[in-house]
C-alpha positions as CSV (number, residue, x, y, z in Angstrom):
1,M,2.9,3.8,29.3
2,K,4.4,6.9,26.8
3,T,2.8,7.5,23.8
4,L,5.3,8.1,21.3
5,E,4.9,11.5,18.8
6,K,4.2,10.1,15.6
7,F,6.2,10.5,12.7
8,N,6.4,14.2,10.8
9,Q,8.0,13.3,7.9
10,G,6.8,11.1,4.3
11,I,6.5,8.1,4.5
12,T,5.3,5.1,2.0
13,L,4.5,2.0,3.2
14,A,5.1,-0.3,-0.4
15,T,3.3,-3.2,-1.1
16,Y,2.4,-5.7,-4.1
17,A,0.3,-8.3,-4.3
18,Y,-0.7,-11.0,-6.7
19,N,-3.7,-13.3,-6.1
20,E,-4.3,-12.0,-2.1
21,E,-8.2,-11.7,-2.3
22,S,-8.2,-13.1,1.2
23,L,-5.9,-11.4,2.8
24,I,-5.4,-7.9,1.3
25,G,-8.4,-6.2,3.3
26,E,-7.5,-7.3,6.2
27,F,-4.0,-6.2,5.3
28,L,-5.0,-3.0,4.6
29,D,-6.8,-2.8,7.6
30,K,-4.0,-3.5,9.1
31,A,-2.2,-1.4,7.1
32,W,-3.7,2.0,7.4
33,S,-4.6,1.7,11.0
34,L,0.0,1.6,11.6
35,M,0.8,4.2,9.9
36,N,-2.6,6.3,10.7
37,E,-1.2,5.8,14.5
38,S,2.4,6.5,13.5
39,A,3.0,8.7,11.2
40,I,1.8,12.8,9.9
41,D,2.0,12.8,6.5
42,Y,2.2,9.2,4.7
43,E,1.1,7.0,1.5
44,I,0.3,3.3,1.6
45,I,0.7,2.1,-2.5
46,V,-0.6,-1.4,-3.5
47,L,0.4,-2.9,-6.9
48,D,-1.9,-4.8,-7.9
49,D,0.3,-7.7,-9.7
50,G,-1.9,-8.9,-12.4
51,S,-3.8,-11.1,-10.3
52,T,-6.8,-12.8,-12.2
53,D,-9.0,-12.8,-8.8
54,K,-10.3,-9.8,-6.4
55,T,-7.1,-8.6,-5.0
56,Y,-6.9,-5.4,-7.6
57,T,-10.7,-4.6,-7.1
58,I,-10.9,-4.6,-3.5
59,A,-7.5,-2.8,-2.6
60,K,-9.3,-0.2,-4.7
61,S,-12.4,-0.1,-2.5
62,Y,-9.3,0.8,0.3
63,S,-9.1,4.1,-2.0
64,D,-11.8,5.0,-2.6
65,K,-12.2,5.0,1.7
66,Y,-8.8,6.3,2.3
67,P,-7.4,9.3,1.0
68,Q,-3.8,7.8,1.4
69,V,-3.9,4.0,-0.2
70,R,-3.0,4.7,-3.7
71,V,-3.7,1.1,-6.4
72,F,-1.5,0.2,-9.3
73,Q,-2.4,-2.3,-11.4
74,N,-0.2,-4.2,-13.4
75,E,-1.5,-5.5,-16.5
76,K,0.0,-9.2,-16.0
77,N,2.4,-10.8,-13.5
78,L,5.8,-8.4,-13.7
79,N,7.2,-11.2,-10.6
80,V,8.5,-9.0,-8.0
81,W,12.0,-7.3,-9.1
82,N,9.3,-5.3,-11.3
83,C,6.9,-4.6,-8.6
84,F,9.4,-3.6,-6.3
85,M,11.2,-1.2,-8.7
86,K,7.3,0.3,-10.1
87,T,6.8,0.8,-6.3
88,M,9.3,3.1,-5.8
89,Q,8.7,5.0,-8.8
90,L,4.9,5.1,-7.9
91,S,6.4,6.4,-4.5
92,T,5.9,10.8,-3.6
93,K,7.0,10.6,0.5
94,K,10.4,10.7,1.6
95,Y,11.1,7.3,2.6
96,I,10.0,4.0,1.3
97,F,9.0,0.9,3.5
């Protein structure tokens, strides 16, 4: 099997989460692994949308471990459109998904 070269331009994986404490760790493990294997210059942006559980705390622990993970938090739940727009503004890379 031929190995593909890593993507060589800046790319952002942007996501938002609301009360996802049972899933956020596994998601970030997989997201970090995917990006690390596929891209040279990347960031993972996580926007906690005012969760009332430990979503933010768990995500923040990943940013302490991996400098490519950037975690932000809304003070209250702002829902999908506002989170989408905010993650686009927070991105520092050329490509976003």
